C-alpha positions in Angstrom: -152.7 -36.3 3.1 -156.5 -36.3 2.8 -158.6 -33.6 4.5 -160.3 -36.1 6.8 -156.9 -37.4 7.9 -155.8 -33.9 8.7 -159.0 -33.3 10.6 -158.5 -36.4 12.7 -154.8 -35.6 13.4 -155.7 -32.1 14.5 -158.7 -33.3 16.7 -156.7 -36.1 18.4 -153.6 -33.9 18.7 -151.4 -36.7 17.3 -148.4 -36.7 15.0 -148.9 -37.4 11.3 -145.8 -39.6 11.4 -144.1 -41.4 14.3 -140.7 -42.9 15.0 -141.7 -46.4 16.3 -138.6 -46.8 18.5 -139.2 -43.5 20.2 -142.9 -44.3 20.8 -142.0 -47.6 22.3 -139.5 -45.9 24.6 -142.1 -43.3 25.6 -144.7 -46.0 26.4 -142.3 -48.2 28.4 -141.1 -45.2 30.4 -144.6 -44.0 31.1 -145.6 -47.5 32.4 -142.5 -47.5 34.6 -143.1 -44.0 36.0 -146.7 -44.8 36.7 -146.0 -48.0 38.6 -143.4 -46.2 40.7 -145.7 -43.3 41.3 -148.5 -45.4 42.7 -145.9 -47.5 44.7 -147.1 -50.8 43.2 -145.1 -53.7 41.7 -147.5 -55.5 39.5 -149.4 -54.9 36.3 -152.3 -57.3 35.3 -153.6 -57.1 31.8 -156.1 -59.1 29.8 -154.7 -60.7 26.7 -157.1 -61.7 23.9 -154.6 -62.5 21.2 -155.5 -59.4 19.2 -153.0 -56.8 18.2 -154.0 -54.2 20.8 -153.6 -56.5 23.8 -150.5 -58.1 22.4 -148.8 -54.8 21.9 -149.9 -53.5 25.3 -148.7 -56.8 26.9 -145.3 -56.6 25.3 -144.8 -53.0 26.3 -145.9 -53.8 29.8 -143.5 -56.8 30.1 -140.7 -54.6 28.8 -141.4 -52.0 31.5 -141.6 -54.6 34.2 -138.3 -56.3 33.1 -136.5 -53.0 33.0 -137.8 -52.0 36.5 -136.9 -55.3 37.9 -133.3 -55.0 36.5 -132.8 -51.4 37.4 -134.2 -51.7 40.9 -132.9 -55.2 41.6 -136.3 -56.0 42.9 -138.1 -59.3 41.9 -141.4 -57.9 43.3 -142.0 -56.3 39.9 -144.2 -58.7 38.0 -146.5 -58.7 34.9 -149.4 -61.1 35.0 -151.2 -61.8 31.7 -154.8 -62.9 32.1 -156.9 -64.7 29.5 -160.7 -64.6 30.0 -162.2 -67.0 27.4 -165.9 -67.7 27.2 -165.9 -71.4 26.8 -163.7 -72.7 24.0 -162.0 -69.7 22.4 -162.1 -70.1 18.6 -158.9 -68.0 18.2 -157.1 -69.7 21.1 -154.0 -70.2 18.8 -153.8 -66.4 18.5 -154.0 -66.0 22.2 -151.3 -68.6 22.8 -149.1 -67.0 20.1 -149.5 -63.6 21.8 -148.5 -65.0 25.2 -145.4 -66.7 23.6 -144.4 -63.3 22.1 -145.1 -61.3 25.3 -143.4 -63.8 27.6 -145.2 -62.6 30.7 -143.8 -63.3 34.2 -147.0 -65.1 35.0 -150.0 -66.2 32.9 -153.5 -67.1 34.1 -156.5 -68.3 32.2 -160.0 -67.9 33.8 -162.8 -69.4 31.8 -165.7 -67.0 32.4 -168.5 -69.1 30.7 -170.0 -70.6 33.8 -170.0 -67.3 35.7 -171.3 -65.3 32.8 -174.1 -67.8 32.0 -175.2 -67.8 35.7 -175.3 -64.0 35.7 -177.3 -63.9 32.5 -179.7 -66.5 33.9 -180.2 -64.6 37.1 -180.9 -61.4 35.3 -183.3 -63.1 33.0 -185.2 -64.8 35.9 -185.6 -61.4 37.5 -186.8 -59.9 34.3 -184.3 -57.1 34.4 
């Protein structure tokens, strides 16, 4: 291992090697515990189609599915939200991510009009 890698590992207090199945289990359990702790039933997460939001979405859906099955409570839901600005060039990636995640609900809110109006208002006020 290179010195810079060792420095980053020490600074971030992370493991140099992981066991993926164990890390998945830890993440899913964390998401379940947190939702129960705050006495909520729903996670809402923005999905871009990139690898970070895809992984986060899949882990979240796994946690919600487990909670729903363990608690026999259909109130547990995962809502995946896409927020494209106009036509998303990588829309196929976002759709593939949603197909992989299989969220309980999926919502797409095109933010172009609202964003453009906000930018216009700020510009008019010379902010």
